[in-house]
All heavy atoms as atom14 arrays in JSON, in Angstrom:
{
  "sequence": "MEFLRYQKSVWGEKLLIGVSWDFLWVPFAAAACVIAVHLMLRTRQRRVRRINH",
  "atom14_mask": [
    [1, 1, 1, 1, 1, 1, 1, 1, 0, 0, 0, 0, 0, 0],
    [1, 1, 1, 1, 1, 1, 1, 1, 1, 0, 0, 0, 0, 0],
    [1, 1, 1, 1, 1, 1, 1, 1, 1, 1, 1, 0, 0, 0],
    [1, 1, 1, 1, 1, 1, 1, 1, 0, 0, 0, 0, 0, 0],
    [1, 1, 1, 1, 1, 1, 1, 1, 1, 1, 1, 0, 0, 0],
    [1, 1, 1, 1, 1, 1, 1, 1, 1, 1, 1, 1, 0, 0],
    [1, 1, 1, 1, 1, 1, 1, 1, 1, 0, 0, 0, 0, 0],
    [1, 1, 1, 1, 1, 1, 1, 1, 1, 0, 0, 0, 0, 0],
    [1, 1, 1, 1, 1, 1, 0, 0, 0, 0, 0, 0, 0, 0],
    [1, 1, 1, 1, 1, 1, 1, 0, 0, 0, 0, 0, 0, 0],
    [1, 1, 1, 1, 1, 1, 1, 1, 1, 1, 1, 1, 1, 1],
    [1, 1, 1, 1, 0, 0, 0, 0, 0, 0, 0, 0, 0, 0],
    [1, 1, 1, 1, 1, 1, 1, 1, 1, 0, 0, 0, 0, 0],
    [1, 1, 1, 1, 1, 1, 1, 1, 1, 0, 0, 0, 0, 0],
    [1, 1, 1, 1, 1, 1, 1, 1, 0, 0, 0, 0, 0, 0],
    [1, 1, 1, 1, 1, 1, 1, 1, 0, 0, 0, 0, 0, 0],
    [1, 1, 1, 1, 1, 1, 1, 1, 0, 0, 0, 0, 0, 0],
    [1, 1, 1, 1, 0, 0, 0, 0, 0, 0, 0, 0, 0, 0],
    [1, 1, 1, 1, 1, 1, 1, 0, 0, 0, 0, 0, 0, 0],
    [1, 1, 1, 1, 1, 1, 0, 0, 0, 0, 0, 0, 0, 0],
    [1, 1, 1, 1, 1, 1, 1, 1, 1, 1, 1, 1, 1, 1],
    [1, 1, 1, 1, 1, 1, 1, 1, 0, 0, 0, 0, 0, 0],
    [1, 1, 1, 1, 1, 1, 1, 1, 1, 1, 1, 0, 0, 0],
    [1, 1, 1, 1, 1, 1, 1, 1, 0, 0, 0, 0, 0, 0],
    [1, 1, 1, 1, 1, 1, 1, 1, 1, 1, 1, 1, 1, 1],
    [1, 1, 1, 1, 1, 1, 1, 0, 0, 0, 0, 0, 0, 0],
    [1, 1, 1, 1, 1, 1, 1, 0, 0, 0, 0, 0, 0, 0],
    [1, 1, 1, 1, 1, 1, 1, 1, 1, 1, 1, 0, 0, 0],
    [1, 1, 1, 1, 1, 0, 0, 0, 0, 0, 0, 0, 0, 0],
    [1, 1, 1, 1, 1, 0, 0, 0, 0, 0, 0, 0, 0, 0],
    [1, 1, 1, 1, 1, 0, 0, 0, 0, 0, 0, 0, 0, 0],
    [1, 1, 1, 1, 1, 0, 0, 0, 0, 0, 0, 0, 0, 0],
    [1, 1, 1, 1, 1, 1, 0, 0, 0, 0, 0, 0, 0, 0],
    [1, 1, 1, 1, 1, 1, 1, 0, 0, 0, 0, 0, 0, 0],
    [1, 1, 1, 1, 1, 1, 1, 1, 0, 0, 0, 0, 0, 0],
    [1, 1, 1, 1, 1, 0, 0, 0, 0, 0, 0, 0, 0, 0],
    [1, 1, 1, 1, 1, 1, 1, 0, 0, 0, 0, 0, 0, 0],
    [1, 1, 1, 1, 1, 1, 1, 1, 1, 1, 0, 0, 0, 0],
    [1, 1, 1, 1, 1, 1, 1, 1, 0, 0, 0, 0, 0, 0],
    [1, 1, 1, 1, 1, 1, 1, 1, 0, 0, 0, 0, 0, 0],
    [1, 1, 1, 1, 1, 1, 1, 1, 0, 0, 0, 0, 0, 0],
    [1, 1, 1, 1, 1, 1, 1, 1, 1, 1, 1, 0, 0, 0],
    [1, 1, 1, 1, 1, 1, 1, 0, 0, 0, 0, 0, 0, 0],
    [1, 1, 1, 1, 1, 1, 1, 1, 1, 1, 1, 0, 0, 0],
    [1, 1, 1, 1, 1, 1, 1, 1, 1, 0, 0, 0, 0, 0],
    [1, 1, 1, 1, 1, 1, 1, 1, 1, 1, 1, 0, 0, 0],
    [1, 1, 1, 1, 1, 1, 1, 1, 1, 1, 1, 0, 0, 0],
    [1, 1, 1, 1, 1, 1, 1, 0, 0, 0, 0, 0, 0, 0],
    [1, 1, 1, 1, 1, 1, 1, 1, 1, 1, 1, 0, 0, 0],
    [1, 1, 1, 1, 1, 1, 1, 1, 1, 1, 1, 0, 0, 0],
    [1, 1, 1, 1, 1, 1, 1, 1, 0, 0, 0, 0, 0, 0],
    [1, 1, 1, 1, 1, 1, 1, 1, 0, 0, 0, 0, 0, 0],
    [1, 1, 1, 1, 1, 1, 1, 1, 1, 1, 0, 0, 0, 0]
  ],
  "atom14_positions": [
    [[-14.35, -6.99, 3.43], [-13.55, -8.01, 4.14], [-13.76, -9.39, 3.44], [-14.8, -9.84, 3.22], [-14.08, -8.14, 5.56], [-13.39, -9.1, 6.41], [-13.99, -9.37, 8.11], [-14.8, -7.92, 8.53], [0.0, 0.0, 0.0], [0.0, 0.0, 0.0], [0.0, 0.0, 0.0], [0.0, 0.0, 0.0], [0.0, 0.0, 0.0], [0.0, 0.0, 0.0]],
    [[-12.55, -9.92, 3.12], [-12.58, -11.27, 2.46], [-12.51, -12.34, 3.54], [-11.75, -12.3, 4.41], [-11.37, -11.45, 1.6], [-11.31, -10.41, 0.38], [-10.0, -10.62, -0.4], [-9.13, -11.38, -0.02], [-9.92, -9.98, -1.43], [0.0, 0.0, 0.0], [0.0, 0.0, 0.0], [0.0, 0.0, 0.0], [0.0, 0.0, 0.0], [0.0, 0.0, 0.0]],
    [[-13.28, -13.38, 3.39], [-13.22, -14.61, 4.21], [-12.15, -15.55, 3.73], [-11.31, -16.02, 4.45], [-14.52, -15.27, 4.31], [-14.56, -16.45, 5.19], [-14.32, -16.31, 6.57], [-14.64, -17.72, 4.69], [-14.28, -17.45, 7.37], [-14.7, -18.84, 5.56], [-14.45, -18.69, 6.85], [0.0, 0.0, 0.0], [0.0, 0.0, 0.0], [0.0, 0.0, 0.0]],
    [[-12.11, -15.8, 2.38], [-11.04, -16.58, 1.73], [-10.23, -15.68, 0.81], [-10.73, -14.86, 0.17], [-11.72, -17.73, 0.96], [-12.58, -18.74, 1.77], [-13.31, -19.67, 0.84], [-11.78, -19.43, 2.84], [0.0, 0.0, 0.0], [0.0, 0.0, 0.0], [0.0, 0.0, 0.0], [0.0, 0.0, 0.0], [0.0, 0.0, 0.0], [0.0, 0.0, 0.0]],
    [[-8.91, -16.03, 0.75], [-8.02, -15.22, -0.11], [-7.63, -16.15, -1.22], [-7.13, -17.28, -1.0], [-6.87, -14.67, 0.66], [-7.26, -13.68, 1.69], [-6.04, -13.09, 2.44], [-5.43, -14.19, 3.12], [-4.12, -14.24, 3.42], [-3.34, -13.22, 3.09], [-3.51, -15.14, 4.05], [0.0, 0.0, 0.0], [0.0, 0.0, 0.0], [0.0, 0.0, 0.0]],
    [[-7.66, -15.66, -2.46], [-7.3, -16.45, -3.58], [-6.22, -15.61, -4.39], [-6.01, -14.52, -4.26], [-8.49, -16.63, -4.54], [-9.6, -17.47, -4.04], [-10.72, -16.84, -3.44], [-9.52, -18.84, -4.08], [-11.71, -17.68, -2.93], [-10.53, -19.61, -3.57], [-11.67, -19.02, -2.96], [-12.66, -19.87, -2.43], [0.0, 0.0, 0.0], [0.0, 0.0, 0.0]],
    [[-5.46, -16.39, -5.21], [-4.39, -15.88, -6.15], [-4.38, -16.73, -7.38], [-4.78, -17.91, -7.34], [-3.12, -15.96, -5.32], [-2.01, -15.19, -6.08], [-0.68, -15.23, -5.2], [-0.58, -16.09, -4.31], [0.25, -14.41, -5.55], [0.0, 0.0, 0.0], [0.0, 0.0, 0.0], [0.0, 0.0, 0.0], [0.0, 0.0, 0.0], [0.0, 0.0, 0.0]],
    [[-3.96, -16.19, -8.44], [-3.91, -16.91, -9.74], [-2.53, -17.58, -9.79], [-1.48, -16.95, -9.44], [-4.08, -16.0, -10.87], [-5.58, -15.64, -11.05], [-5.81, -15.07, -12.44], [-7.29, -14.75, -12.63], [-7.54, -14.38, -13.91], [0.0, 0.0, 0.0], [0.0, 0.0, 0.0], [0.0, 0.0, 0.0], [0.0, 0.0, 0.0], [0.0, 0.0, 0.0]],
    [[-2.47, -18.8, -10.25], [-1.25, -19.48, -10.43], [-0.58, -19.04, -11.72], [-1.14, -18.33, -12.5], [-1.46, -20.97, -10.45], [-2.17, -21.39, -11.6], [0.0, 0.0, 0.0], [0.0, 0.0, 0.0], [0.0, 0.0, 0.0], [0.0, 0.0, 0.0], [0.0, 0.0, 0.0], [0.0, 0.0, 0.0], [0.0, 0.0, 0.0], [0.0, 0.0, 0.0]],
    [[0.55, -19.6, -12.01], [1.28, -19.34, -13.27], [0.44, -19.74, -14.44], [0.53, -19.13, -15.52], [2.6, -20.08, -13.25], [3.39, -19.79, -14.53], [3.43, -19.74, -12.0], [0.0, 0.0, 0.0], [0.0, 0.0, 0.0], [0.0, 0.0, 0.0], [0.0, 0.0, 0.0], [0.0, 0.0, 0.0], [0.0, 0.0, 0.0], [0.0, 0.0, 0.0]],
    [[-0.36, -20.77, -14.26], [-1.21, -21.25, -15.43], [-2.59, -20.57, -15.47], [-3.46, -20.99, -16.23], [-1.37, -22.8, -15.3], [-0.05, -23.44, -15.49], [0.61, -23.69, -16.66], [0.78, -23.86, -14.44], [1.84, -24.31, -16.35], [1.94, -24.46, -15.0], [0.74, -23.92, -13.03], [2.98, -25.0, -14.31], [1.76, -24.39, -12.33], [2.89, -24.96, -12.94]],
    [[-2.83, -19.61, -14.58], [-4.12, -18.86, -14.56], [-5.18, -19.55, -13.8], [-6.37, -19.08, -13.82], [0.0, 0.0, 0.0], [0.0, 0.0, 0.0], [0.0, 0.0, 0.0], [0.0, 0.0, 0.0], [0.0, 0.0, 0.0], [0.0, 0.0, 0.0], [0.0, 0.0, 0.0], [0.0, 0.0, 0.0], [0.0, 0.0, 0.0], [0.0, 0.0, 0.0]],
    [[-4.83, -20.53, -13.02], [-5.87, -21.24, -12.17], [-6.01, -20.47, -10.87], [-5.02, -19.81, -10.35], [-5.41, -22.69, -11.88], [-5.24, -23.46, -13.1], [-4.7, -24.79, -12.7], [-3.92, -24.93, -11.76], [-4.97, -25.8, -13.44], [0.0, 0.0, 0.0], [0.0, 0.0, 0.0], [0.0, 0.0, 0.0], [0.0, 0.0, 0.0], [0.0, 0.0, 0.0]],
    [[-7.21, -20.49, -10.31], [-7.49, -19.82, -9.0], [-7.07, -20.75, -7.86], [-7.49, -21.84, -7.82], [-9.02, -19.54, -8.99], [-9.41, -18.61, -7.92], [-10.91, -18.35, -8.06], [-11.37, -17.39, -7.0], [-12.83, -17.1, -7.11], [0.0, 0.0, 0.0], [0.0, 0.0, 0.0], [0.0, 0.0, 0.0], [0.0, 0.0, 0.0], [0.0, 0.0, 0.0]],
    [[-6.2, -20.25, -7.01], [-5.69, -21.0, -5.82], [-6.08, -20.41, -4.58], [-6.05, -19.16, -4.38], [-4.21, -21.12, -5.96], [-3.53, -21.81, -7.13], [-2.06, -21.68, -7.08], [-3.91, -23.26, -7.15], [0.0, 0.0, 0.0], [0.0, 0.0, 0.0], [0.0, 0.0, 0.0], [0.0, 0.0, 0.0], [0.0, 0.0, 0.0], [0.0, 0.0, 0.0]],
    [[-6.57, -21.15, -3.61], [-6.79, -20.69, -2.28], [-5.43, -20.56, -1.55], [-4.66, -21.52, -1.43], [-7.65, -21.75, -1.54], [-8.0, -21.39, -0.07], [-8.74, -20.13, 0.03], [-8.68, -22.54, 0.57], [0.0, 0.0, 0.0], [0.0, 0.0, 0.0], [0.0, 0.0, 0.0], [0.0, 0.0, 0.0], [0.0, 0.0, 0.0], [0.0, 0.0, 0.0]],
    [[-5.15, -19.34, -1.08], [-3.88, -19.16, -0.38], [-4.13, -18.89, 1.13], [-3.06, -18.88, 1.84], [-3.08, -17.93, -1.0], [-3.89, -16.58, -0.85], [-2.7, -18.23, -2.4], [-3.1, -15.44, -1.19], [0.0, 0.0, 0.0], [0.0, 0.0, 0.0], [0.0, 0.0, 0.0], [0.0, 0.0, 0.0], [0.0, 0.0, 0.0], [0.0, 0.0, 0.0]],
    [[-5.33, -18.7, 1.62], [-5.43, -18.55, 3.04], [-6.91, -18.09, 3.46], [-7.78, -17.9, 2.63], [0.0, 0.0, 0.0], [0.0, 0.0, 0.0], [0.0, 0.0, 0.0], [0.0, 0.0, 0.0], [0.0, 0.0, 0.0], [0.0, 0.0, 0.0], [0.0, 0.0, 0.0], [0.0, 0.0, 0.0], [0.0, 0.0, 0.0], [0.0, 0.0, 0.0]],
    [[-7.09, -18.1, 4.72], [-8.34, -17.71, 5.28], [-8.12, -16.51, 6.21], [-7.07, -16.31, 6.79], [-8.87, -18.84, 6.21], [-10.16, -18.55, 6.87], [-8.99, -20.17, 5.42], [0.0, 0.0, 0.0], [0.0, 0.0, 0.0], [0.0, 0.0, 0.0], [0.0, 0.0, 0.0], [0.0, 0.0, 0.0], [0.0, 0.0, 0.0], [0.0, 0.0, 0.0]],
    [[-9.1, -15.6, 6.18], [-8.96, -14.41, 7.0], [-8.91, -14.72, 8.42], [-9.62, -15.59, 8.98], [-10.17, -13.52, 6.64], [-10.2, -12.38, 7.54], [0.0, 0.0, 0.0], [0.0, 0.0, 0.0], [0.0, 0.0, 0.0], [0.0, 0.0, 0.0], [0.0, 0.0, 0.0], [0.0, 0.0, 0.0], [0.0, 0.0, 0.0], [0.0, 0.0, 0.0]],
    [[-8.09, -13.93, 9.22], [-7.97, -14.15, 10.67], [-9.06, -13.4, 11.4], [-9.22, -13.51, 12.61], [-6.65, -13.61, 11.14], [-5.49, -14.48, 10.81], [-4.72, -14.42, 9.66], [-4.96, -15.59, 11.53], [-3.78, -15.4, 9.63], [-3.93, -16.16, 10.8], [-5.35, -16.11, 12.76], [-3.19, -17.26, 11.32], [-4.57, -17.19, 13.27], [-3.56, -17.72, 12.53]],
    [[-9.82, -12.57, 10.65], [-10.89, -11.81, 11.33], [-12.0, -12.69, 11.86], [-12.73, -12.26, 12.87], [-11.56, -10.84, 10.29], [-10.57, -9.77, 9.79], [-9.64, -9.53, 10.53], [-10.79, -9.29, 8.75], [0.0, 0.0, 0.0], [0.0, 0.0, 0.0], [0.0, 0.0, 0.0], [0.0, 0.0, 0.0], [0.0, 0.0, 0.0], [0.0, 0.0, 0.0]],
    [[-12.21, -13.89, 11.4], [-13.24, -14.76, 11.98], [-12.67, -15.86, 12.9], [-13.41, -16.84, 13.18], [-13.98, -15.36, 10.81], [-14.72, -14.43, 9.93], [-14.2, -14.03, 8.74], [-15.93, -13.88, 10.32], [-14.9, -13.1, 7.92], [-16.61, -12.97, 9.62], [-16.07, -12.61, 8.34], [0.0, 0.0, 0.0], [0.0, 0.0, 0.0], [0.0, 0.0, 0.0]],
    [[-11.51, -15.62, 13.42], [-10.91, -16.66, 14.33], [-11.75, -16.75, 15.61], [-11.71, -17.85, 16.25], [-9.45, -16.25, 14.66], [-8.71, -17.31, 15.44], [-8.59, -18.58, 14.65], [-7.35, -16.81, 15.75], [0.0, 0.0, 0.0], [0.0, 0.0, 0.0], [0.0, 0.0, 0.0], [0.0, 0.0, 0.0], [0.0, 0.0, 0.0], [0.0, 0.0, 0.0]],
    [[-12.44, -15.73, 16.04], [-13.2, -15.78, 17.2], [-14.43, -16.77, 17.08], [-14.91, -17.26, 18.13], [-13.77, -14.36, 17.63], [-14.67, -13.8, 16.58], [-14.33, -13.07, 15.51], [-16.07, -14.0, 16.54], [-15.42, -12.7, 14.77], [-16.49, -13.25, 15.41], [-17.0, -14.63, 17.34], [-17.88, -13.17, 15.04], [-18.32, -14.53, 17.01], [-18.8, -13.82, 15.86]],
    [[-14.89, -16.98, 15.91], [-16.11, -17.84, 15.76], [-15.83, -19.31, 16.3], [-16.6, -19.8, 17.1], [-16.53, -17.9, 14.22], [-17.61, -18.87, 14.06], [-16.94, -16.57, 13.74], [0.0, 0.0, 0.0], [0.0, 0.0, 0.0], [0.0, 0.0, 0.0], [0.0, 0.0, 0.0], [0.0, 0.0, 0.0], [0.0, 0.0, 0.0], [0.0, 0.0, 0.0]],
    [[-14.79, -20.0, 15.91], [-14.59, -21.32, 16.46], [-14.31, -21.35, 17.97], [-14.77, -22.29, 18.69], [-13.37, -21.97, 15.73], [-12.78, -20.8, 14.97], [-13.7, -19.74, 14.84], [0.0, 0.0, 0.0], [0.0, 0.0, 0.0], [0.0, 0.0, 0.0], [0.0, 0.0, 0.0], [0.0, 0.0, 0.0], [0.0, 0.0, 0.0], [0.0, 0.0, 0.0]],
    [[-13.63, -20.28, 18.46], [-13.42, -20.16, 19.92], [-14.68, -19.96, 20.66], [-14.96, -20.59, 21.73], [-12.41, -19.08, 20.17], [-11.02, -19.48, 19.94], [-10.27, -18.78, 18.9], [-10.4, -20.46, 20.63], [-8.97, -19.13, 18.6], [-9.06, -20.79, 20.32], [-8.36, -20.13, 19.41], [0.0, 0.0, 0.0], [0.0, 0.0, 0.0], [0.0, 0.0, 0.0]],
    [[-15.55, -19.1, 20.14], [-16.91, -18.89, 20.76], [-17.74, -20.19, 20.68], [-18.45, -20.49, 21.71], [-17.61, -17.73, 20.02], [0.0, 0.0, 0.0], [0.0, 0.0, 0.0], [0.0, 0.0, 0.0], [0.0, 0.0, 0.0], [0.0, 0.0, 0.0], [0.0, 0.0, 0.0], [0.0, 0.0, 0.0], [0.0, 0.0, 0.0], [0.0, 0.0, 0.0]],
    [[-17.75, -20.91, 19.61], [-18.53, -22.05, 19.51], [-17.99, -23.16, 20.42], [-18.8, -23.85, 21.11], [-18.44, -22.59, 18.05], [0.0, 0.0, 0.0], [0.0, 0.0, 0.0], [0.0, 0.0, 0.0], [0.0, 0.0, 0.0], [0.0, 0.0, 0.0], [0.0, 0.0, 0.0], [0.0, 0.0, 0.0], [0.0, 0.0, 0.0], [0.0, 0.0, 0.0]],
    [[-16.68, -23.29, 20.55], [-16.13, -24.27, 21.52], [-16.47, -23.95, 22.99], [-16.82, -24.71, 23.75], [-14.57, -24.28, 21.35], [0.0, 0.0, 0.0], [0.0, 0.0, 0.0], [0.0, 0.0, 0.0], [0.0, 0.0, 0.0], [0.0, 0.0, 0.0], [0.0, 0.0, 0.0], [0.0, 0.0, 0.0], [0.0, 0.0, 0.0], [0.0, 0.0, 0.0]],
    [[-16.4, -22.58, 23.29], [-16.76, -22.17, 24.58], [-18.23, -22.44, 24.94], [-18.58, -22.88, 26.06], [-16.51, -20.61, 24.77], [0.0, 0.0, 0.0], [0.0, 0.0, 0.0], [0.0, 0.0, 0.0], [0.0, 0.0, 0.0], [0.0, 0.0, 0.0], [0.0, 0.0, 0.0], [0.0, 0.0, 0.0], [0.0, 0.0, 0.0], [0.0, 0.0, 0.0]],
    [[-19.12, -22.25, 23.99], [-20.52, -22.56, 24.17], [-20.77, -24.1, 24.29], [-21.51, -24.46, 25.19], [-21.32, -22.13, 22.96], [-21.48, -20.36, 22.89], [0.0, 0.0, 0.0], [0.0, 0.0, 0.0], [0.0, 0.0, 0.0], [0.0, 0.0, 0.0], [0.0, 0.0, 0.0], [0.0, 0.0, 0.0], [0.0, 0.0, 0.0], [0.0, 0.0, 0.0]],
    [[-20.09, -24.84, 23.58], [-20.27, -26.37, 23.72], [-19.7, -26.8, 25.1], [-20.37, -27.56, 25.79], [-19.43, -27.1, 22.61], [-19.32, -28.59, 22.87], [-20.15, -26.86, 21.26], [0.0, 0.0, 0.0], [0.0, 0.0, 0.0], [0.0, 0.0, 0.0], [0.0, 0.0, 0.0], [0.0, 0.0, 0.0], [0.0, 0.0, 0.0], [0.0, 0.0, 0.0]],
    [[-18.6, -26.26, 25.57], [-18.06, -26.63, 26.84], [-19.01, -26.19, 27.96], [-19.32, -26.93, 28.91], [-16.7, -26.0, 27.02], [-15.65, -26.71, 26.11], [-16.24, -26.06, 28.48], [-14.3, -26.0, 26.0], [0.0, 0.0, 0.0], [0.0, 0.0, 0.0], [0.0, 0.0, 0.0], [0.0, 0.0, 0.0], [0.0, 0.0, 0.0], [0.0, 0.0, 0.0]],
    [[-19.55, -24.99, 27.85], [-20.51, -24.48, 28.88], [-21.8, -25.3, 28.88], [-22.26, -25.69, 30.03], [-20.87, -22.97, 28.53], [0.0, 0.0, 0.0], [0.0, 0.0, 0.0], [0.0, 0.0, 0.0], [0.0, 0.0, 0.0], [0.0, 0.0, 0.0], [0.0, 0.0, 0.0], [0.0, 0.0, 0.0], [0.0, 0.0, 0.0], [0.0, 0.0, 0.0]],
    [[-22.32, -25.64, 27.8], [-23.51, -26.46, 27.78], [-23.19, -27.83, 28.33], [-24.02, -28.35, 29.13], [-24.14, -26.54, 26.3], [-25.24, -27.63, 26.26], [-24.68, -25.2, 25.88], [0.0, 0.0, 0.0], [0.0, 0.0, 0.0], [0.0, 0.0, 0.0], [0.0, 0.0, 0.0], [0.0, 0.0, 0.0], [0.0, 0.0, 0.0], [0.0, 0.0, 0.0]],
    [[-22.12, -28.43, 27.99], [-21.75, -29.75, 28.53], [-21.65, -29.68, 30.05], [-22.11, -30.59, 30.71], [-20.42, -30.15, 27.84], [-19.83, -31.41, 28.49], [-20.43, -32.64, 28.29], [-18.82, -31.6, 29.28], [-19.7, -33.59, 28.96], [-18.78, -32.94, 29.58], [0.0, 0.0, 0.0], [0.0, 0.0, 0.0], [0.0, 0.0, 0.0], [0.0, 0.0, 0.0]],
    [[-20.93, -28.63, 30.52], [-20.8, -28.49, 32.02], [-22.22, -28.36, 32.69], [-22.49, -28.91, 33.78], [-19.86, -27.39, 32.35], [-18.46, -27.61, 32.09], [-17.63, -26.3, 32.34], [-17.9, -28.78, 32.86], [0.0, 0.0, 0.0], [0.0, 0.0, 0.0], [0.0, 0.0, 0.0], [0.0, 0.0, 0.0], [0.0, 0.0, 0.0], [0.0, 0.0, 0.0]],
    [[-23.07, -27.57, 32.14], [-24.38, -27.38, 32.71], [-25.19, -28.68, 32.71], [-25.85, -29.04, 33.74], [-25.2, -26.28, 31.96], [-24.66, -24.89, 32.26], [-25.73, -23.62, 31.49], [-25.3, -23.74, 29.75], [0.0, 0.0, 0.0], [0.0, 0.0, 0.0], [0.0, 0.0, 0.0], [0.0, 0.0, 0.0], [0.0, 0.0, 0.0], [0.0, 0.0, 0.0]],
    [[-25.18, -29.41, 31.63], [-25.89, -30.73, 31.57], [-25.26, -31.72, 32.53], [-25.99, -32.52, 33.16], [-25.84, -31.23, 30.2], [-26.65, -30.51, 29.11], [-26.43, -31.04, 27.72], [-28.14, -30.51, 29.49], [0.0, 0.0, 0.0], [0.0, 0.0, 0.0], [0.0, 0.0, 0.0], [0.0, 0.0, 0.0], [0.0, 0.0, 0.0], [0.0, 0.0, 0.0]],
    [[-23.97, -31.76, 32.7], [-23.32, -32.62, 33.53], [-23.68, -32.33, 34.96], [-24.0, -33.23, 35.83], [-21.79, -32.58, 33.3], [-21.05, -33.68, 33.98], [-19.67, -33.59, 33.58], [-18.86, -34.5, 34.41], [-17.53, -34.45, 34.39], [-16.83, -33.69, 33.58], [-16.83, -35.3, 35.22], [0.0, 0.0, 0.0], [0.0, 0.0, 0.0], [0.0, 0.0, 0.0]],
    [[-23.68, -31.06, 35.37], [-24.06, -30.68, 36.69], [-25.49, -31.0, 36.99], [-25.85, -31.48, 38.08], [-23.87, -29.1, 36.9], [-22.46, -28.83, 36.58], [-24.21, -28.68, 38.23], [0.0, 0.0, 0.0], [0.0, 0.0, 0.0], [0.0, 0.0, 0.0], [0.0, 0.0, 0.0], [0.0, 0.0, 0.0], [0.0, 0.0, 0.0], [0.0, 0.0, 0.0]],
    [[-26.39, -30.75, 36.05], [-27.79, -31.08, 36.29], [-27.96, -32.61, 36.43], [-28.76, -33.09, 37.28], [-28.62, -30.65, 35.05], [-30.07, -30.86, 35.14], [-30.77, -30.27, 33.91], [-32.15, -30.68, 33.93], [-32.72, -31.56, 33.12], [-31.97, -32.12, 32.23], [-33.96, -31.88, 33.21], [0.0, 0.0, 0.0], [0.0, 0.0, 0.0], [0.0, 0.0, 0.0]],
    [[-27.21, -33.34, 35.69], [-27.33, -34.88, 35.76], [-26.87, -35.33, 37.14], [-27.42, -36.26, 37.74], [-26.51, -35.51, 34.67], [-26.68, -37.01, 34.58], [-25.86, -37.58, 33.44], [-24.87, -37.0, 32.99], [-26.23, -38.78, 33.0], [0.0, 0.0, 0.0], [0.0, 0.0, 0.0], [0.0, 0.0, 0.0], [0.0, 0.0, 0.0], [0.0, 0.0, 0.0]],
    [[-25.83, -34.73, 37.66], [-25.33, -35.12, 38.99], [-26.36, -34.76, 40.1], [-26.54, -35.58, 41.0], [-24.03, -34.47, 39.34], [-22.85, -34.97, 38.59], [-21.59, -34.32, 39.01], [-20.43, -34.86, 38.29], [-19.22, -34.4, 38.47], [-19.0, -33.35, 39.2], [-18.21, -35.03, 37.77], [0.0, 0.0, 0.0], [0.0, 0.0, 0.0], [0.0, 0.0, 0.0]],
    [[-27.0, -33.67, 39.89], [-28.06, -33.3, 40.95], [-29.2, -34.28, 40.87], [-29.75, -34.61, 41.95], [-28.54, -31.82, 40.61], [-27.51, -30.81, 41.08], [-28.08, -29.44, 40.85], [-27.1, -28.38, 41.21], [-27.19, -27.13, 40.93], [-28.28, -26.6, 40.38], [-26.22, -26.29, 41.3], [0.0, 0.0, 0.0], [0.0, 0.0, 0.0], [0.0, 0.0, 0.0]],
    [[-29.67, -34.61, 39.65], [-30.72, -35.57, 39.6], [-30.31, -36.89, 40.2], [-31.13, -37.56, 40.89], [-31.17, -35.72, 38.1], [-32.1, -36.92, 37.92], [-31.76, -34.38, 37.61], [0.0, 0.0, 0.0], [0.0, 0.0, 0.0], [0.0, 0.0, 0.0], [0.0, 0.0, 0.0], [0.0, 0.0, 0.0], [0.0, 0.0, 0.0], [0.0, 0.0, 0.0]],
    [[-29.1, -37.3, 40.0], [-28.68, -38.62, 40.63], [-28.67, -38.54, 42.11], [-29.04, -39.54, 42.78], [-27.27, -38.98, 40.12], [-27.27, -39.51, 38.72], [-25.9, -40.03, 38.33], [-25.84, -40.4, 36.97], [-24.73, -40.67, 36.35], [-23.58, -40.57, 36.93], [-24.78, -41.04, 35.04], [0.0, 0.0, 0.0], [0.0, 0.0, 0.0], [0.0, 0.0, 0.0]],
    [[-28.28, -37.45, 42.65], [-28.25, -37.25, 44.16], [-29.63, -37.33, 44.69], [-29.9, -37.93, 45.79], [-27.57, -35.94, 44.52], [-26.07, -35.96, 44.39], [-25.53, -34.66, 44.88], [-24.13, -34.57, 44.45], [-23.44, -33.46, 44.42], [-23.99, -32.32, 44.83], [-22.2, -33.4, 44.04], [0.0, 0.0, 0.0], [0.0, 0.0, 0.0], [0.0, 0.0, 0.0]],
    [[-30.54, -36.71, 44.03], [-31.89, -36.64, 44.54], [-32.64, -38.03, 44.41], [-33.35, -38.42, 45.39], [-32.77, -35.66, 43.73], [-32.31, -34.18, 44.01], [-34.25, -35.74, 44.01], [-32.83, -33.17, 43.06], [0.0, 0.0, 0.0], [0.0, 0.0, 0.0], [0.0, 0.0, 0.0], [0.0, 0.0, 0.0], [0.0, 0.0, 0.0], [0.0, 0.0, 0.0]],
    [[-32.35, -38.8, 43.42], [-32.92, -40.13, 43.24], [-32.34, -41.15, 44.15], [-32.96, -42.17, 44.35], [-32.88, -40.57, 41.79], [-33.8, -39.68, 40.95], [-34.74, -39.15, 41.36], [-33.43, -39.62, 39.66], [0.0, 0.0, 0.0], [0.0, 0.0, 0.0], [0.0, 0.0, 0.0], [0.0, 0.0, 0.0], [0.0, 0.0, 0.0], [0.0, 0.0, 0.0]],
    [[-31.16, -40.94, 44.62], [-30.55, -41.98, 45.51], [-30.71, -41.75, 46.9], [-30.91, -41.09, 47.61], [-29.02, -42.15, 45.2], [-28.72, -42.78, 43.9], [-28.23, -42.15, 42.86], [-28.91, -44.1, 43.58], [-28.12, -42.99, 41.8], [-28.51, -44.18, 42.25], [0.0, 0.0, 0.0], [0.0, 0.0, 0.0], [0.0, 0.0, 0.0], [0.0, 0.0, 0.0]]
  ]
}
């Protein structure tokens, strides 16, 4: 499985022509993790504020 796809140009240079779609889940999973951690920290912060006031 290729992560990056290359092709040779007319002059023999190596050109990047695309990225594999097989790894598209990685940025979505990372974004979901960041959102989940952010919501957990925000909820914890609100609970601490309620207890202290």
